[in-house]
C-alpha positions as CSV (number, residue, x, y, z in Angstrom):
1,M,0.0,0.0,0.0
2,S,1.1,3.5,-0.7
3,R,2.2,5.5,2.3
4,R,2.0,8.8,0.5
5,L,-0.4,11.2,2.2
6,S,-3.6,12.3,0.5
7,L,-4.6,16.0,0.2
8,P,-6.9,15.7,3.3
9,A,-3.9,14.4,5.2
10,L,-1.8,17.3,4.2
11,L,-4.6,19.7,5.2
12,L,-4.8,18.0,8.6
13,I,-1.0,18.4,9.1
14,A,-1.3,22.0,8.1
15,T,-4.2,22.8,10.4
16,V,-4.2,20.3,13.3
17,P,-0.8,21.4,14.8
18,L,-2.1,24.9,15.2
19,L,-5.1,23.6,17.1
20,A,-2.9,21.2,19.1
21,Q,-0.8,24.1,20.4
22,T,-3.8,24.9,22.6
23,P,-4.7,21.9,24.8
24,A,-8.2,20.5,24.3
25,P,-10.7,21.6,27.0
26,G,-10.5,19.4,30.0
27,L,-7.2,17.7,29.0
28,D,-5.7,18.2,32.5
29,A,-8.9,16.8,34.1
30,I,-7.9,13.3,32.8
31,R,-6.0,12.1,35.8
32,Q,-4.5,8.7,36.7
33,A,-6.1,8.7,40.1
34,D,-9.6,8.8,38.6
35,L,-8.7,6.2,36.0
36,R,-7.4,3.9,38.8
37,A,-10.5,4.3,40.9
38,D,-12.7,3.4,38.0
39,L,-10.6,0.4,36.9
40,F,-10.4,-1.1,40.4
41,F,-14.2,-1.1,40.3
42,L,-14.8,-2.3,36.7
43,A,-12.0,-4.9,36.8
44,G,-12.6,-5.9,40.4
45,D,-13.5,-9.5,41.4
46,A,-17.2,-8.4,42.0
47,M,-17.6,-7.8,38.3
48,R,-16.4,-11.3,37.5
49,G,-14.9,-10.6,34.2
50,R,-17.9,-8.9,32.5
51,L,-18.8,-11.8,30.3
52,T,-21.5,-11.4,27.6
53,D,-25.0,-12.4,28.7
54,T,-24.2,-12.3,32.5
55,V,-25.6,-10.0,35.2
56,E,-22.1,-8.6,35.7
57,N,-22.0,-7.5,32.0
58,L,-25.4,-5.9,32.4
59,A,-24.2,-4.1,35.6
60,T,-21.1,-2.8,33.7
61,A,-23.3,-1.4,31.0
62,D,-25.5,0.2,33.5
63,Y,-22.5,1.7,35.3
64,I,-21.3,3.3,32.0
65,R,-24.8,4.6,31.4
66,S,-24.9,6.2,34.9
67,R,-21.6,7.9,34.2
68,Y,-22.8,9.3,30.9
69,E,-26.0,10.5,32.6
70,R,-24.2,12.0,35.6
71,A,-21.9,13.9,33.2
72,G,-24.9,15.3,31.4
73,L,-24.1,13.7,28.0
74,K,-27.0,13.2,25.6
75,P,-28.2,9.7,24.9
76,A,-27.5,8.5,21.4
77,A,-30.0,5.6,20.9
78,A,-33.7,5.6,20.0
79,G,-36.2,6.8,22.6
80,G,-33.7,8.9,24.5
81,S,-31.8,5.8,25.6
82,Y,-28.1,5.3,26.1
83,F,-28.4,1.7,25.1
84,Q,-28.2,0.5,21.5
85,N,-30.0,-2.8,21.6
86,Y,-29.3,-5.7,19.2
87,L,-29.6,-9.5,19.2
88,L,-26.9,-12.1,19.3
89,M,-27.4,-15.7,18.1
90,T,-26.0,-18.9,19.4
91,A,-26.8,-22.4,18.1
92,T,-27.3,-25.9,19.2
93,L,-27.3,-29.0,17.1
94,G,-30.7,-30.4,16.1
95,E,-31.7,-33.9,15.0
96,G,-31.6,-35.4,11.6
97,N,-28.4,-33.9,10.1
98,A,-27.5,-36.0,7.0
99,L,-25.4,-36.0,3.9
100,E,-26.1,-38.3,1.0
101,V,-24.0,-38.7,-2.1
102,S,-25.2,-40.3,-5.3
103,G,-22.6,-41.2,-8.0
104,A,-22.9,-41.8,-11.7
105,D,-24.0,-45.4,-11.0
106,R,-27.0,-43.9,-9.0
107,A,-25.8,-45.7,-5.9
108,T,-26.4,-43.7,-2.8
109,R,-24.1,-43.4,0.2
110,R,-25.2,-42.0,3.5
111,L,-22.3,-40.4,5.3
112,A,-21.6,-40.3,9.0
113,Q,-21.8,-37.0,10.9
114,G,-18.5,-36.4,12.6
115,P,-15.9,-38.4,10.6
116,E,-17.1,-37.2,7.2
117,F,-19.1,-34.0,7.8
118,Y,-20.7,-31.7,10.3
119,P,-23.1,-28.7,10.0
120,Q,-21.6,-25.2,10.3
121,R,-22.8,-23.3,13.3
122,F,-24.0,-20.5,11.1
123,S,-25.9,-22.9,8.8
124,A,-29.6,-22.5,8.1
125,S,-31.8,-25.5,8.8
126,G,-33.1,-27.2,5.7
127,T,-32.5,-29.7,2.9
128,A,-30.7,-29.0,-0.4
129,S,-30.2,-31.3,-3.3
130,G,-28.2,-30.7,-6.5
131,A,-25.2,-31.2,-8.6
132,L,-21.9,-30.0,-7.5
133,A,-19.7,-27.1,-8.5
134,F,-16.2,-26.3,-7.2
135,A,-15.8,-22.6,-6.5
136,G,-12.2,-22.2,-5.3
137,F,-12.0,-20.3,-2.1
138,G,-15.6,-19.2,-2.5
139,I,-14.8,-15.5,-2.3
140,T,-16.6,-12.6,-3.9
141,A,-14.5,-9.4,-3.5
142,P,-15.5,-6.7,-6.1
143,R,-12.8,-4.3,-4.8
144,L,-10.2,-6.8,-5.8
145,A,-12.0,-7.8,-9.0
146,H,-12.1,-11.3,-7.6
147,D,-15.1,-13.6,-8.0
148,D,-14.8,-17.3,-7.5
149,Y,-18.5,-17.5,-8.6
150,A,-17.9,-16.4,-12.2
151,G,-19.9,-19.0,-14.0
152,D,-23.3,-20.6,-13.2
153,V,-23.8,-22.2,-9.8
154,A,-27.6,-21.6,-9.6
155,G,-29.3,-24.6,-8.1
156,K,-26.0,-26.3,-7.3
157,I,-24.2,-27.2,-4.1
158,V,-20.8,-25.6,-4.1
159,V,-17.6,-27.0,-2.6
160,V,-15.2,-24.2,-1.4
161,L,-11.8,-24.2,0.3
162,D,-11.2,-22.7,3.7
163,H,-9.1,-19.5,4.1
164,E,-8.1,-17.3,1.1
165,P,-5.6,-17.0,-1.7
166,G,-2.0,-16.0,-0.7
167,E,-2.8,-16.2,3.0
168,R,1.0,-16.3,3.8
169,D,2.0,-13.7,1.3
170,P,2.7,-10.2,2.8
171,K,2.0,-8.7,-0.7
172,S,-1.4,-10.6,-1.2
173,P,-4.2,-8.2,-2.3
174,F,-6.3,-10.0,0.3
175,D,-5.0,-7.7,3.1
176,G,-1.5,-9.3,3.0
177,V,-1.2,-11.9,5.9
178,V,-4.1,-10.4,7.7
179,T,-7.3,-12.5,7.3
180,A,-9.5,-10.7,4.9
181,E,-13.2,-10.2,5.8
182,P,-14.5,-11.7,2.6
183,A,-12.8,-15.0,3.6
184,V,-14.8,-15.3,6.8
185,P,-16.8,-18.5,6.4
186,W,-20.3,-17.1,6.9
187,R,-19.6,-14.4,4.3
188,K,-18.6,-17.2,1.9
189,A,-21.9,-18.9,2.5
190,L,-23.7,-15.6,1.9
191,A,-21.8,-15.1,-1.4
192,A,-22.8,-18.6,-2.5
193,Q,-26.4,-17.9,-1.6
194,E,-26.3,-14.6,-3.5
195,H,-25.0,-16.4,-6.6
196,G,-27.9,-18.9,-6.5
197,A,-26.3,-21.9,-4.8
198,V,-28.6,-24.0,-2.7
199,G,-26.0,-25.3,-0.3
200,I,-22.3,-25.0,0.5
201,L,-19.6,-27.5,1.6
202,F,-16.3,-26.3,3.1
203,V,-13.1,-28.3,2.9
204,A,-9.6,-27.7,4.2
205,D,-7.2,-25.9,1.8
206,V,-4.9,-28.9,1.5
207,H,-2.5,-26.9,-0.7
208,N,-1.5,-24.5,2.0
209,H,-2.5,-26.8,4.9
210,P,-1.4,-30.3,3.9
211,E,-1.4,-31.6,7.5
212,P,-3.9,-34.4,8.3
213,V,-7.5,-33.4,9.3
214,N,-9.3,-35.0,12.2
215,L,-12.8,-34.0,11.3
216,E,-14.4,-36.0,14.0
217,Q,-12.4,-34.1,16.7
218,T,-13.1,-30.8,15.0
219,S,-16.8,-31.7,15.0
220,R,-16.7,-32.3,18.7
221,N,-15.0,-29.0,19.2
222,V,-17.6,-27.1,17.1
223,W,-20.5,-29.0,18.7
224,P,-19.3,-29.9,22.3
225,A,-21.4,-32.3,24.3
226,T,-21.1,-30.0,27.3
227,P,-21.8,-26.3,26.9
228,P,-18.5,-24.4,27.1
229,H,-17.8,-21.5,29.4
230,L,-17.2,-19.2,26.4
231,K,-20.1,-19.7,24.0
232,T,-19.9,-19.0,20.3
233,Y,-22.1,-16.2,19.2
234,T,-22.8,-14.4,16.0
235,L,-25.1,-11.4,15.2
236,A,-28.7,-12.5,14.7
237,A,-28.9,-9.9,11.9
238,W,-26.2,-12.0,10.0
239,A,-27.7,-15.3,10.8
240,D,-31.1,-14.1,9.5
241,R,-29.5,-13.4,6.1
242,L,-28.4,-17.0,5.6
243,R,-31.0,-19.4,4.3
244,I,-28.9,-22.2,2.8
245,P,-27.5,-25.3,4.6
246,A,-23.7,-25.2,5.1
247,A,-21.4,-28.0,6.3
248,Q,-17.8,-28.9,6.6
249,I,-16.6,-32.1,4.9
250,S,-13.4,-34.1,5.2
251,P,-10.7,-33.9,2.5
252,G,-11.2,-37.5,1.7
253,L,-14.9,-37.0,1.0
254,A,-14.1,-33.9,-1.0
255,S,-11.6,-35.8,-3.1
256,A,-14.2,-38.4,-4.0
257,L,-16.9,-35.8,-4.7
258,L,-14.6,-33.8,-7.0
259,A,-13.1,-36.8,-8.9
260,G,-15.3,-36.0,-11.9
261,T,-13.2,-33.0,-12.6
262,G,-10.2,-35.2,-13.4
263,K,-8.1,-33.4,-10.9
264,S,-7.1,-34.1,-7.3
265,L,-8.2,-31.9,-4.4
266,A,-4.6,-30.8,-4.0
267,D,-4.4,-29.8,-7.6
268,L,-7.7,-27.9,-7.5
269,A,-6.6,-26.1,-4.3
270,A,-3.3,-25.1,-5.9
271,A,-5.0,-23.8,-9.0
272,A,-7.5,-21.8,-6.9
273,E,-4.6,-19.6,-5.8
274,A,-4.5,-18.0,-9.3
275,S,-7.7,-19.0,-11.1
276,K,-11.2,-17.6,-10.5
277,G,-14.6,-19.0,-11.4
278,A,-16.7,-21.9,-10.6
279,T,-16.3,-25.3,-12.3
280,A,-19.1,-27.8,-12.7
281,V,-18.4,-31.2,-11.3
282,P,-19.8,-34.0,-13.4
283,G,-21.0,-37.3,-11.9
284,A,-22.0,-36.7,-8.3
285,T,-25.1,-35.2,-6.8
286,V,-25.5,-34.4,-3.1
287,T,-28.4,-34.1,-0.7
288,L,-27.5,-32.1,2.5
289,T,-29.8,-31.8,5.4
290,T,-28.9,-29.5,8.3
291,S,-30.7,-29.0,11.6
292,V,-29.3,-26.1,13.6
293,V,-31.4,-24.6,16.3
294,R,-30.8,-20.8,16.6
295,H,-31.2,-19.0,20.0
296,T,-31.3,-15.2,20.3
297,I,-29.8,-13.3,23.2
298,P,-30.3,-9.6,23.8
299,D,-27.1,-7.5,23.9
300,R,-26.3,-3.8,24.0
301,N,-23.8,-1.1,23.5
302,V,-23.7,2.1,25.6
303,I,-23.5,5.3,23.6
304,A,-23.7,9.0,24.4
305,V,-23.0,12.2,22.3
306,V,-21.9,15.8,22.5
307,E,-23.5,17.7,19.7
308,G,-21.3,19.8,17.5
309,S,-21.5,23.6,17.6
310,D,-21.2,24.2,13.8
311,P,-24.5,24.3,12.0
312,K,-23.1,22.5,9.0
313,L,-20.4,20.3,10.6
314,K,-22.4,19.0,13.5
315,D,-23.9,16.3,11.2
316,E,-20.4,14.8,10.9
317,W,-19.1,12.6,13.7
318,V,-16.0,11.6,15.5
319,L,-16.3,8.4,17.5
320,V,-14.2,7.6,20.6
321,T,-14.7,4.0,21.5
322,A,-13.7,1.0,23.7
323,H,-15.2,-2.4,24.5
324,F,-16.1,-3.2,28.1
325,D,-16.8,-7.0,28.0
326,H,-14.3,-9.7,28.9
327,D,-14.2,-13.5,29.4
328,G,-15.9,-13.8,32.7
329,A,-15.3,-16.3,35.5
330,E,-15.5,-20.0,36.3
331,G,-16.0,-20.5,40.0
332,T,-13.2,-18.7,41.8
333,R,-11.2,-18.4,38.7
334,I,-11.8,-14.8,37.5
335,L,-10.6,-13.3,34.3
336,N,-10.7,-9.7,35.5
337,G,-9.7,-8.2,32.2
338,A,-8.1,-5.1,33.7
339,D,-6.0,-4.3,30.6
340,D,-8.4,-6.1,28.2
341,N,-10.3,-3.9,28.2
342,G,-11.0,-2.2,31.5
343,S,-8.1,0.1,30.6
344,G,-9.8,1.4,27.4
345,T,-13.2,1.6,29.1
346,V,-12.0,3.9,31.9
347,A,-10.1,6.1,29.4
348,L,-13.4,6.4,27.4
349,L,-15.2,7.5,30.6
350,A,-12.5,10.0,31.4
351,I,-12.6,11.5,27.9
352,A,-16.4,11.6,27.9
353,D,-16.3,13.5,31.3
354,A,-13.8,16.0,29.8
355,Y,-16.0,16.7,26.8
356,A,-19.1,17.0,29.1
357,A,-17.3,19.5,31.4
358,A,-16.2,21.6,28.4
359,A,-19.8,21.6,27.0
360,R,-21.1,22.8,30.4
361,Q,-18.7,25.8,30.0
362,G,-19.9,26.5,26.5
363,Q,-17.0,24.8,24.7
364,R,-18.2,22.3,22.2
365,P,-16.4,21.0,19.1
366,K,-17.6,21.9,15.6
367,R,-18.3,18.3,14.7
368,S,-20.4,16.0,17.0
369,V,-18.5,13.5,19.1
370,M,-19.9,10.1,20.0
371,F,-18.7,8.0,23.0
372,A,-19.4,4.3,22.3
373,A,-18.8,1.5,24.8
374,W,-19.0,-1.7,22.7
375,N,-20.1,-5.0,24.1
376,S,-19.2,-8.5,23.0
377,E,-15.9,-7.6,21.4
378,E,-14.4,-10.8,22.8
379,R,-17.1,-12.8,21.1
380,G,-16.2,-11.5,17.6
381,L,-16.3,-7.6,17.7
382,L,-20.1,-8.1,17.7
383,G,-21.1,-4.8,19.4
384,A,-19.1,-2.8,16.8
385,W,-20.4,-4.9,14.0
386,A,-24.0,-4.4,15.3
387,F,-23.4,-0.6,15.1
388,T,-22.3,-0.8,11.5
389,E,-25.4,-2.9,10.7
390,A,-27.7,-0.2,12.3
391,P,-25.6,2.9,12.8
392,L,-26.8,5.7,15.1
393,A,-25.1,8.2,12.7
394,P,-24.8,7.5,9.0
395,L,-21.5,5.7,8.3
396,A,-20.8,8.2,5.5
397,N,-20.9,11.0,8.1
398,I,-18.4,9.4,10.5
399,V,-15.1,11.1,9.8
400,A,-13.0,9.1,12.3
401,V,-13.1,6.3,14.8
402,L,-10.5,6.2,17.6
403,N,-10.7,2.9,19.4
404,M,-8.9,2.0,22.6
405,D,-8.3,-1.7,23.5
406,M,-5.6,-2.7,26.0
407,I,-3.8,0.6,26.8
408,G,-2.6,-0.1,30.3
409,R,0.5,-2.3,30.0
410,N,3.8,-2.5,28.1
411,E,4.1,-4.9,25.3
412,E,6.1,-8.0,26.3
413,V,6.8,-11.0,24.1
414,E,8.9,-13.7,25.7
415,A,10.9,-16.3,23.8
416,G,8.8,-19.3,23.2
417,G,5.6,-17.5,23.9
418,G,3.7,-19.7,21.6
419,P,0.9,-19.1,19.1
420,R,-0.7,-16.3,21.2
421,F,2.2,-14.1,20.0
422,N,2.3,-15.3,16.4
423,G,4.2,-12.9,14.2
424,L,5.5,-10.7,17.1
425,E,9.1,-10.2,17.8
426,V,10.6,-11.0,21.2
427,Q,10.7,-7.8,23.2
428,T,10.9,-6.6,26.8
429,P,8.3,-4.4,28.6
430,E,11.1,-1.8,29.2
431,S,11.6,-1.4,25.5
432,N,7.9,-0.4,25.2
433,A,7.7,1.7,28.3
434,N,6.4,4.8,26.5
435,A,4.9,3.1,23.4
436,V,1.5,2.5,22.0
437,N,0.7,0.6,18.9
438,V,-1.4,2.4,16.3
439,M,-3.3,-0.1,14.1
440,G,-5.0,0.9,10.9
441,F,-2.4,3.6,10.1
442,S,-1.9,2.4,6.6
443,R,-5.6,2.3,5.9
444,A,-6.5,5.6,7.5
445,P,-3.3,7.7,7.0
446,D,-5.1,11.1,7.4
447,V,-6.3,10.1,10.9
448,A,-2.8,8.8,11.7
449,A,-1.4,12.2,10.6
450,A,-3.8,13.9,13.0
451,M,-2.6,11.6,15.8
452,D,1.0,12.5,15.1
453,A,0.2,16.2,15.3
454,A,-1.8,15.7,18.6
455,N,1.0,13.7,20.1
456,R,3.5,16.6,19.9
457,G,2.1,17.9,23.1
458,I,1.9,14.4,24.7
459,G,5.2,12.7,23.9
460,L,4.3,9.1,23.4
461,S,6.1,6.8,21.0
462,L,3.5,5.9,18.4
463,L,4.4,2.5,16.8
464,K,3.1,1.7,13.4
465,R,4.0,-1.9,12.7
466,Y,1.1,-4.3,12.9
467,D,-1.2,-3.5,10.0
468,N,0.2,-6.4,8.0
469,N,1.2,-9.0,10.5
470,A,0.3,-12.7,11.2
471,S,-0.9,-11.7,14.7
472,N,-4.0,-10.2,12.9
473,L,-4.0,-7.5,15.5
474,V,-5.5,-4.9,13.2
475,R,-8.6,-7.0,12.7
476,R,-8.9,-8.2,16.3
477,S,-10.5,-5.1,17.8
478,D,-13.4,-2.8,17.1
479,Q,-11.7,-0.5,14.5
480,W,-11.9,-3.4,12.0
481,P,-15.7,-3.3,11.3
482,F,-15.5,0.4,10.5
483,L,-12.5,0.0,8.2
484,Q,-14.4,-2.7,6.4
485,R,-17.3,-0.3,5.8
486,G,-15.2,2.6,4.5
487,V,-14.9,4.6,7.7
488,P,-11.4,5.9,8.7
489,A,-10.5,4.2,12.0
490,L,-7.5,3.6,14.2
491,G,-7.0,1.2,17.0
492,F,-4.7,1.9,20.0
493,M,-3.1,-0.9,22.0
494,T,0.0,-0.9,24.2
495,G,0.5,-4.5,23.2
496,L,0.2,-8.1,24.2
497,H,1.8,-9.5,27.3
498,P,2.0,-12.8,29.2
499,D,-1.0,-11.9,31.4
500,Y,-3.2,-11.3,28.4
501,H,-6.4,-13.4,28.7
502,T,-5.3,-14.9,32.0
503,V,-6.3,-14.5,35.7
504,Y,-3.2,-12.3,36.1
505,D,-4.7,-9.4,34.1
506,R,-5.6,-7.5,37.2
507,P,-5.9,-3.8,38.1
508,E,-2.9,-3.6,40.4
509,K,-0.7,-4.5,37.4
510,I,-1.8,-1.5,35.3
511,N,0.5,1.4,34.3
512,Y,-1.8,4.3,35.3
513,P,0.5,7.1,34.2
514,K,0.6,5.5,30.7
515,I,-3.2,5.3,30.5
516,E,-3.4,8.9,31.5
517,K,-1.1,9.9,28.6
518,I,-2.9,7.8,26.1
519,A,-6.3,9.1,27.2
520,R,-5.1,12.6,26.9
521,L,-3.7,11.8,23.4
522,I,-7.1,10.4,22.2
523,H,-8.9,13.4,23.8
524,Q,-6.6,15.9,22.1
525,A,-6.8,14.1,18.7
526,S,-10.5,13.7,18.7
527,W,-11.0,17.4,19.6
528,D,-8.6,18.4,16.8
529,I,-10.3,16.2,14.2
530,A,-13.7,17.4,15.3
531,N,-12.6,21.0,14.7
532,A,-10.4,20.6,11.6
533,P,-11.7,22.3,8.4
534,S,-11.5,19.1,6.3
535,R,-12.3,15.5,7.0
536,P,-10.0,12.5,6.6
537,A,-10.1,10.5,3.5
538,A,-12.1,7.3,3.7
539,P,-10.5,3.8,3.2
540,T,-12.0,1.6,0.5
541,A,-14.9,-0.5,1.9
542,T,-14.5,-4.3,1.6
543,V,-17.8,-5.6,2.8
544,R,-21.4,-4.4,2.7
């Protein structure tokens, strides 16, 4: 990607530093003592890790609401509410799942659930019968002029590979080594449906992943006999869009089904890296029956606003955001989530308080500012995705999103840290003492330029290194949904550390002076962007 700044970026550089010479109203009111007091409450044992669909999660949301209300901030949601309500969906396995294959000799095989196939959790319930087509990776990405469904798949059941082309290639147009959104399995199923397919079968990409597949064990992991502590959720709005059955099949079964092409599964997978378009598979027909019981669960974001002062610009928005959920507790084992993401949540509250205090004194930014506390980030960025599905301000009018997630420690990657630190260099916490990672900088360079300008009065080390990294950090927090919808967005994270997602992520281990500096940076930058004469350029949207 080009790192050359666009004209809006140059305008921001020209104008924002002048604004940044004057501290944003309320900047000095963001104090580490207040951040510490809030965090010891929100990440205390009594909140039991703030897991989605628990009373502690509800209590956290209500606490955030009460803080907005006490500050005098305006509710953002319908009916004068601070809560943006939406539905999550989880699934249980029903009875009668079946896969039958008929060959050219009209003999029918009924295949076993587990060793040969299992329904996908996002699958609709129903029966589909038809001839087969092989559709490569099953990706439709108009921005990249890539369509694995070129050709006719109407009325067919398509076989598609897991993952995406060039997944290990840093120069891949599919976001480099970052997993691209169009490669997400449910989006592949939706693409198949939109091209007229009546069902979809997923199989391992044996070209890039030649290791043996134990489908029976994977099936048990996807559909465990005992409900797990951390349930798998999706947005009900997404699930409602999917109407076709979807299943995962073994490479062995896929090889047999695709034999009519005259090519092996490995050869087809290798060719899918370069070729596009669906290929009819002669010989076999398939009947797939899935029974997946969907359950809906209410969920909510907590959102408040300060209305802009400029009659024209007040309809444009700057969002300051952080997620407040974490991974909960099992008995006495509490995952407090002080850094992830109590740290971002308390910074959000402090920034909101600073804006509210300024507004009471008659100082409001030209653009409107929205303070969004996302829920269910740990379950798949679902609160932020829900907002993009039903935005409280038009996405085209959102000029920047500044998202804080894990801003309270120093990045620390030990030798032999394992897959949790995939793609990250070994580094000490001392080497990152004054550092914060900026994610999305290559996708929203104008906003990154504004951050650099605001930082001149703060003095942090802003590290721009993880936009194209196997750790997938740029897509693992709530800036990602906005980038996918064409909204300029940055994520701020001080980095992973050995206590990440463990019981040791506690409030007494947090670097409160560092949170204070980062919160002041976000406050200053959001104020500058909200007052700048021009808006940042938007990234190219990749999903609808």
